[in-house]
C-alpha positions in Angstrom: 0.0 -0.1 -0.2 3.1 2.2 0.3 3.1 2.4 -3.4 -0.5 3.9 -3.6 0.2 6.2 -0.7 3.0 7.6 -2.9 1.0 8.0 -5.9 -1.8 9.7 -4.2 0.9 12.2 -2.9 2.1 12.7 -6.5 -1.4 13.9 -7.6 -2.2 15.9 -4.4 -1.1 19.1 -5.6 -3.8 18.8 -8.4 -6.4 18.1 -6.0 -5.5 20.7 -3.5 -5.6 23.3 -6.4 -9.1 22.2 -7.5 -10.2 22.2 -3.7 -9.1 25.9 -3.2 -10.5 26.9 -6.5 -14.0 25.4 -5.4 -14.4 25.9 -1.7 -13.4 22.3 -0.8 -11.5 21.2 2.3 -9.2 18.2 2.8 -10.7 15.4 4.8 -8.2 14.1 7.4 -7.2 10.9 5.8 -6.7 9.4 9.2 -10.4 9.5 9.6 -11.1 7.4 6.5 -9.7 4.2 7.5 -6.5 2.4 7.0 -6.6 2.4 3.3 -4.9 5.2 1.4 -7.3 7.7 -0.1 -7.8 11.4 -0.6 -11.0 13.1 0.0 -12.1 16.7 -0.2 -15.5 17.7 0.9 -17.7 20.8 0.7 -20.3 21.4 3.6 -22.9 23.2 1.5 -26.4 21.7 0.9 -26.3 19.3 -0.5 -23.0 18.0 1.0 -20.6 17.2 -1.8 -17.4 15.3 -1.6 -14.8 13.7 -4.2 -12.6 10.9 -3.2 -9.7 9.2 -5.0 -9.0 5.7 -3.8 -8.7 2.2 -5.5 -11.4 0.0 -6.0 -11.6 -3.6 -5.3 -10.3 -6.6 -7.3 -12.1 -9.2 -9.3 -12.8 -11.1 -6.0 -14.1 -8.1 -4.0 -11.0 -7.7 -2.0 -8.8 -4.7 -1.4 -5.6 -4.4 -3.4 -2.7 -5.0 -1.2 -0.1 -3.8 -4.0 -0.2 -0.9 -6.3 1.3 -0.3 -9.7 1.2 2.9 -11.5 -0.1 1.0 -14.6 
């Protein structure tokens, strides 16, 4: 999962720029569980959030290894 966390840090500047431009705030990733992800949220009505994370494999399990491809 370290590889996924590193990839998320690589795209983080793009997410941060979008968040600033559109009034979103970064959600503390420690509150989202152990699986690496980025979530930004806006508390307006309706509440809106975007989350960048990796889906499940063909067996419905979380990936334990990440490759950029």
